[in-house]
C-alpha positions in Angstrom: -10.2 -59.4 15.2 -8.6 -62.9 15.5 -8.1 -64.7 12.2 -8.4 -61.5 10.2 -5.9 -59.2 8.5 -6.2 -56.0 6.5 -5.5 -55.1 2.9 -6.4 -52.2 0.5 -8.9 -50.8 3.0 -10.8 -54.0 3.8 -10.7 -56.7 6.4 -9.6 -60.1 5.1 -10.3 -63.5 6.6 -6.9 -65.3 7.0 -8.0 -68.1 9.3 -11.7 -69.3 8.9 -11.4 -71.5 12.0 -11.2 -68.5 14.3 -14.8 -67.5 14.0 -16.8 -65.3 11.5 -18.3 -68.2 9.5 -16.6 -66.8 6.4 -14.2 -68.6 4.0 -10.5 -67.9 3.7 -10.0 -64.7 1.6 -13.4 -63.3 2.3 -13.2 -59.5 2.5 -15.3 -56.6 3.6 -15.8 -53.9 6.2 -17.9 -53.2 9.2 -19.2 -49.7 10.0 -20.7 -48.0 13.0 -23.6 -49.6 14.8 -23.4 -53.1 13.2 -23.5 -52.2 9.5 -21.3 -54.7 7.6 -20.7 -56.0 4.1 -18.5 -58.7 2.7 -17.8 -60.9 -0.3 -16.9 -64.5 0.1 -15.4 -66.0 -3.0 -15.2 -69.5 -1.5 -19.0 -69.6 -0.9 -19.7 -67.4 -4.0 -21.8 -65.0 -2.0 -21.8 -61.3 -1.2 -23.8 -60.0 1.8 -24.7 -56.6 3.3 -26.2 -56.2 6.7 -27.7 -52.9 7.6 -28.7 -52.6 11.3 -28.5 -49.9 13.9 -27.3 -51.9 16.8 -23.9 -51.4 18.4 -23.7 -55.2 19.3 -21.1 -57.0 17.1 -22.4 -60.4 18.0 -25.3 -59.8 15.7 -23.1 -59.6 12.6 -21.2 -62.7 13.7 -24.4 -64.6 14.2 -25.7 -63.5 10.8 -22.4 -64.6 9.1 -22.6 -68.0 10.7 -26.3 -68.5 9.9 -25.7 -67.5 6.3 -22.8 -70.1 6.0 -24.9 -72.8 7.6 -27.8 -72.1 5.2 -25.5 -72.4 2.2 -23.4 -75.3 3.2 -26.2 -77.4 4.7 
């Protein structure tokens, strides 16, 4: 995914401007059918999304909505 890298078995945000709604250094992993979890030290939040939908846009929308709710 654009703006992300990998380290120690997790995906890490390297460029927050490229999407995801997560801060630089946020890390986590996505599983099959939309399940995803991450920790964002910049926002001081951890999140877990458990869904059974193969649509990746849902997790991106959730990430952005969470960021908007916190930063607003």
